[in-house]
C-alpha positions as CSV (number, residue, x, y, z in Angstrom):
1,M,43.5,137.4,10.0
2,T,44.2,133.7,10.5
3,G,46.4,131.8,12.9
4,T,49.1,129.3,11.9
5,T,50.3,126.1,13.4
6,G,53.6,124.3,13.4
7,A,57.0,125.7,13.9
8,R,58.6,127.8,11.2
9,P,62.3,127.2,10.8
10,V,64.5,130.0,12.1
11,P,66.8,131.3,9.4
12,S,70.6,131.3,10.1
13,L,71.9,134.2,8.1
14,Q,75.1,134.4,10.0
15,T,76.3,131.1,8.4
16,S,76.2,132.5,4.9
17,A,79.1,134.8,4.1
18,A,77.8,135.4,0.6
19,N,74.5,136.7,1.9
20,P,74.6,140.6,1.7
21,L,72.6,140.6,4.9
22,S,75.2,138.7,6.8
23,W,77.0,141.8,8.0
24,Y,74.2,144.4,8.1
25,W,73.4,143.5,11.6
26,I,76.8,144.8,12.9
27,P,76.4,148.5,12.3
28,I,72.7,148.3,13.1
29,T,73.5,146.7,16.5
30,I,76.1,149.3,17.3
31,G,73.5,152.0,16.5
32,A,71.1,150.3,18.8
33,A,73.6,150.2,21.7
34,L,74.4,153.9,21.3
35,S,70.7,154.8,21.2
36,Q,70.0,152.6,24.2
37,N,72.8,154.3,26.2
38,V,71.3,157.7,25.6
39,R,67.7,156.6,26.3
40,T,68.8,155.0,29.6
41,A,70.5,158.1,30.8
42,L,67.5,160.3,29.9
43,Q,65.2,157.8,31.5
44,K,67.3,157.8,34.7
45,S,66.9,161.6,34.9
46,L,63.1,161.1,35.1
47,K,63.3,158.7,37.9
48,G,63.3,161.4,40.6
49,R,60.2,163.1,39.0
50,L,58.3,160.0,38.1
51,S,57.7,156.5,39.6
52,T,59.6,153.6,38.2
53,N,56.6,152.4,36.1
54,A,55.8,155.9,34.9
55,A,59.5,156.5,33.9
56,N,59.2,153.3,32.0
57,F,55.9,154.3,30.4
58,T,57.4,157.4,28.8
59,R,59.5,155.1,26.6
60,Y,56.4,153.6,25.1
61,V,53.7,156.4,25.1
62,Y,56.0,159.0,23.6
63,G,57.7,156.4,21.3
64,V,54.7,154.9,19.7
65,P,54.0,157.8,17.2
66,F,57.6,157.4,16.0
67,A,57.2,153.6,15.7
68,I,54.0,153.8,13.7
69,G,55.4,156.6,11.6
70,Y,58.4,154.4,10.8
71,A,56.3,151.6,9.6
72,L,54.2,153.9,7.5
73,L,57.3,155.4,5.9
74,L,58.5,151.9,4.9
75,H,55.1,151.2,3.4
76,Q,54.5,154.5,1.6
77,L,58.0,155.5,0.6
78,G,59.7,152.1,0.5
79,G,56.8,150.4,-1.2
80,D,56.9,147.4,1.2
81,P,53.5,145.6,1.4
82,W,51.9,145.2,4.8
83,P,52.6,141.8,6.4
84,A,49.8,139.4,7.2
85,P,50.2,138.5,10.9
86,G,48.8,135.4,12.4
87,L,47.8,134.6,16.0
88,R,51.3,133.3,16.8
89,F,52.8,136.6,15.8
90,F,50.6,138.4,18.3
91,A,51.4,135.9,21.0
92,W,55.1,136.5,20.6
93,V,54.6,140.3,20.5
94,V,52.6,140.2,23.8
95,L,55.2,138.0,25.4
96,G,58.0,140.2,24.2
97,G,56.1,143.4,25.2
98,L,55.3,142.2,28.8
99,T,58.8,140.9,29.5
100,Q,60.4,144.1,28.2
101,I,58.2,146.2,30.4
102,V,59.1,144.1,33.5
103,A,62.8,144.1,32.5
104,T,63.0,147.9,32.1
105,S,61.2,148.6,35.4
106,L,63.6,146.2,37.2
107,L,66.6,147.9,35.6
108,I,65.4,151.4,36.5
109,E,64.9,150.1,40.1
110,A,68.3,148.5,40.1
111,M,69.9,151.8,39.1
112,T,68.5,153.5,42.2
113,R,70.1,150.9,44.6
114,R,73.4,151.3,46.4
115,N,75.3,148.9,44.2
116,F,74.5,150.5,40.9
117,A,77.4,148.9,39.0
118,A,76.5,145.3,40.1
119,G,72.9,145.8,39.1
120,I,73.8,147.0,35.6
121,A,76.4,144.2,35.2
122,Y,74.1,141.5,36.2
123,S,71.4,142.8,33.8
124,K,73.9,142.1,31.0
125,T,73.7,138.4,31.8
126,E,70.8,138.6,29.4
127,V,73.0,137.4,26.6
128,V,73.5,134.1,28.3
129,Q,69.9,133.8,29.3
130,A,68.8,134.8,25.8
131,A,71.0,132.1,24.3
132,L,69.4,129.4,26.6
133,F,65.9,130.6,25.9
134,E,66.5,130.8,22.2
135,A,68.0,127.3,22.0
136,I,65.1,125.9,24.0
137,V,62.2,127.7,22.3
138,L,63.4,128.4,18.8
139,G,65.8,125.6,18.4
140,A,68.6,128.0,17.5
141,T,72.0,126.4,17.7
142,M,75.1,128.1,19.1
143,T,78.5,127.4,17.5
144,L,81.4,126.7,19.8
145,G,82.8,130.1,18.9
146,G,79.5,131.7,19.6
147,G,79.2,130.1,23.0
148,A,82.7,131.1,23.9
149,A,82.0,134.7,22.8
150,I,79.0,135.0,25.0
151,V,80.8,133.6,28.0
152,L,83.9,135.8,27.5
153,A,81.8,138.9,27.1
154,T,79.7,138.2,30.1
155,I,82.7,137.6,32.4
156,G,84.2,140.8,31.0
157,V,81.1,142.8,32.0
158,M,81.3,141.4,35.5
159,L,84.9,142.4,35.8
160,I,84.2,145.9,34.6
161,S,81.6,146.2,37.3
162,L,84.3,145.8,40.0
163,K,85.7,149.3,39.3
164,Q,84.8,150.7,42.6
165,A,84.6,147.6,44.7
166,T,86.6,147.5,48.0
167,D,86.9,143.7,47.9
168,P,86.8,142.9,44.2
169,W,87.0,139.1,44.3
170,R,84.4,138.8,47.0
171,E,82.2,141.2,45.0
172,F,82.8,139.0,41.9
173,L,81.9,135.8,43.6
174,L,79.1,137.0,46.0
175,G,78.0,140.2,44.4
176,W,74.8,138.5,43.1
177,T,73.5,138.5,46.7
178,D,73.1,142.3,46.7
179,T,69.5,143.4,46.1
180,G,70.6,145.6,43.2
181,A,72.4,142.7,41.6
182,L,69.4,140.4,42.0
183,L,67.2,143.0,40.4
184,G,69.7,143.3,37.6
185,L,69.9,139.5,37.2
186,A,66.1,139.3,36.9
187,S,66.1,142.2,34.5
188,G,68.6,140.4,32.3
189,G,66.4,137.3,32.3
190,F,63.3,139.2,31.2
191,F,65.3,141.2,28.6
192,G,66.6,137.9,27.2
193,V,63.1,136.5,26.8
194,S,61.9,139.7,25.2
195,A,64.7,139.7,22.7
196,V,64.0,136.2,21.6
197,A,60.2,136.8,21.5
198,F,60.5,139.8,19.3
199,R,62.9,137.9,17.0
200,A,60.4,135.1,16.8
201,A,57.5,137.5,16.0
202,S,59.4,139.2,13.3
203,L,60.5,135.9,11.7
204,D,57.0,134.5,12.0
205,L,55.7,137.2,9.5
206,G,57.7,135.5,6.7
207,H,58.0,138.9,5.0
208,P,60.5,139.4,2.2
209,S,61.7,142.8,3.6
210,F,63.6,142.5,6.9
211,L,63.1,146.2,7.5
212,M,59.3,145.9,7.2
213,S,59.3,142.8,9.4
214,A,61.1,144.6,12.1
215,G,59.2,147.9,11.7
216,F,55.8,146.3,11.7
217,T,56.7,144.2,14.8
218,L,58.0,147.3,16.5
219,A,54.8,149.3,15.8
220,W,52.6,146.6,17.2
221,A,54.9,146.1,20.2
222,Q,55.0,149.8,21.1
223,S,51.3,150.1,20.7
224,L,50.5,147.1,22.9
225,Q,53.0,148.1,25.5
226,T,51.5,151.6,25.7
227,L,48.1,150.1,26.3
228,M,49.3,147.5,28.9
229,L,51.5,149.8,31.0
230,G,49.0,152.7,30.6
231,A,46.2,150.5,32.0
232,W,48.4,149.4,34.9
233,L,49.2,153.1,35.8
234,A,45.5,154.1,35.5
235,W,44.7,151.3,37.9
236,R,47.5,151.5,40.4
237,E,49.2,154.9,40.0
238,P,46.6,157.2,38.3
239,A,48.4,160.4,39.5
240,Q,51.5,159.4,37.6
241,L,49.6,159.8,34.2
242,A,49.3,163.5,34.8
243,A,53.0,163.6,35.8
244,V,54.0,161.9,32.6
245,A,52.1,164.5,30.6
246,R,53.6,167.3,32.7
247,W,57.2,166.2,31.9
248,W,56.5,165.7,28.3
249,R,59.6,167.6,27.0
250,P,62.3,165.2,28.5
251,A,59.9,162.3,28.0
252,L,59.6,163.0,24.3
253,M,63.4,162.5,23.9
254,V,63.1,159.2,25.9
255,G,60.4,158.1,23.4
256,F,62.4,159.1,20.4
257,T,65.7,157.6,21.4
258,G,64.0,154.5,22.8
259,T,62.2,153.9,19.5
260,L,65.3,154.5,17.5
261,G,67.2,152.0,19.5
262,S,64.3,149.5,19.4
263,A,64.0,149.8,15.6
264,C,67.7,149.0,15.4
265,W,67.4,146.1,17.8
266,F,64.4,144.6,16.1
267,T,66.1,144.9,12.7
268,A,69.2,143.2,13.9
269,F,67.1,140.4,15.6
270,T,65.4,139.8,12.3
271,I,68.8,139.2,10.6
272,Q,70.9,137.5,13.3
273,V,70.5,135.2,16.4
274,A,69.4,137.4,19.3
275,A,72.1,136.2,21.7
276,Y,74.8,137.2,19.2
277,V,73.2,140.6,18.7
278,R,73.0,141.2,22.4
279,T,76.7,140.2,22.8
280,L,77.8,142.8,20.2
281,G,75.5,145.3,21.9
282,L,77.8,145.1,24.9
283,I,80.1,147.3,22.9
284,E,78.4,150.3,24.7
285,L,80.5,149.4,27.8
286,I,83.7,149.8,25.7
287,F,82.5,153.2,24.5
288,T,81.8,154.2,28.2
289,F,85.3,152.9,29.2
290,L,87.0,154.9,26.5
291,L,85.1,158.0,27.3
292,A,86.0,157.8,30.9
293,R,89.7,157.2,30.1
294,F,90.3,159.8,27.5
295,A,87.7,162.4,28.0
296,F,87.5,162.5,31.8
297,K,91.1,161.2,32.4
298,E,89.9,158.5,34.8
299,R,92.5,155.9,35.6
300,P,91.1,152.4,35.0
301,S,91.6,149.6,37.5
302,R,93.3,146.3,36.5
303,Y,89.9,144.6,36.8
304,E,88.4,147.1,34.3
305,I,91.3,146.6,31.9
306,A,90.9,142.8,32.1
307,G,87.1,143.1,31.7
308,V,87.4,145.3,28.6
309,A,90.0,142.9,27.1
310,L,87.7,139.9,27.6
311,L,84.7,141.9,26.3
312,C,86.7,142.8,23.2
313,A,87.7,139.2,22.7
314,G,84.0,138.1,23.0
315,I,82.9,140.7,20.5
316,A,85.7,139.8,18.1
317,L,84.6,136.2,18.2
318,V,81.0,137.2,17.4
319,L,82.1,139.4,14.5
320,N,84.1,136.5,13.0
321,L,81.4,133.9,13.1
322,R,80.8,132.1,9.9
């Protein structure tokens, strides 16, 4: 294995309407958002039984067999050759893995705070933070429409979070001062960095198959994350390792849905700019809104309606980028 030097140009598939890959990222991202929604709910149910870090660990330790199995299937059944990673690939994977671990732990902690909605909403600022990081580190350029889409979608998410606020405008302007919101904001920053790092790792492979690039990156990421967070638990919370094994049934579903979602995210990142992928991923909030409105007959507030409208506008802009 040899390292490489110099910056490899980042492909811009979204600018080529004739490229058959130019639209693949859309259904893949929607699948990622749905899987993530299920995984987050399952992971939250483990929070009362496990510590924050242990609940986070279940995603990796029970997910790594699925991740490795997916890469093996691509190689054996799909006939894709193994990539030849360099040192820079592993540097990106380690950065992405560490920041994702921190981001997930912060998000789980934010969900236990009083202002749950604010914590989740501020974690969604990752699309803005990912755009900035991607522009600085990878030199990715945002179109005017792309930038507008990110801003509209982010404001929409913030408005949706005002659903149960007693003083909505004060919450909108000063909600970031809440501990849960600050944890969510930090979580979003780390998620933004991890998304860009995993995209950079996958692209650095220079592999002809975008599926193998994503699957190979995912297998390495899940394996390294299992080792890193497992070592931390063994050092700081050794009793939690036994608890993770004891709750293996619900944890196995966390691992499966987490890996399924990650496989979709990584694949979409390989095809499209990470910030655009994360913007479309916010569609999960629209699904949640529709479920609450039509399945549970909940009456939405005017802030929710305005937020969903802005979010839809942002997503529509992203889907129409050329």
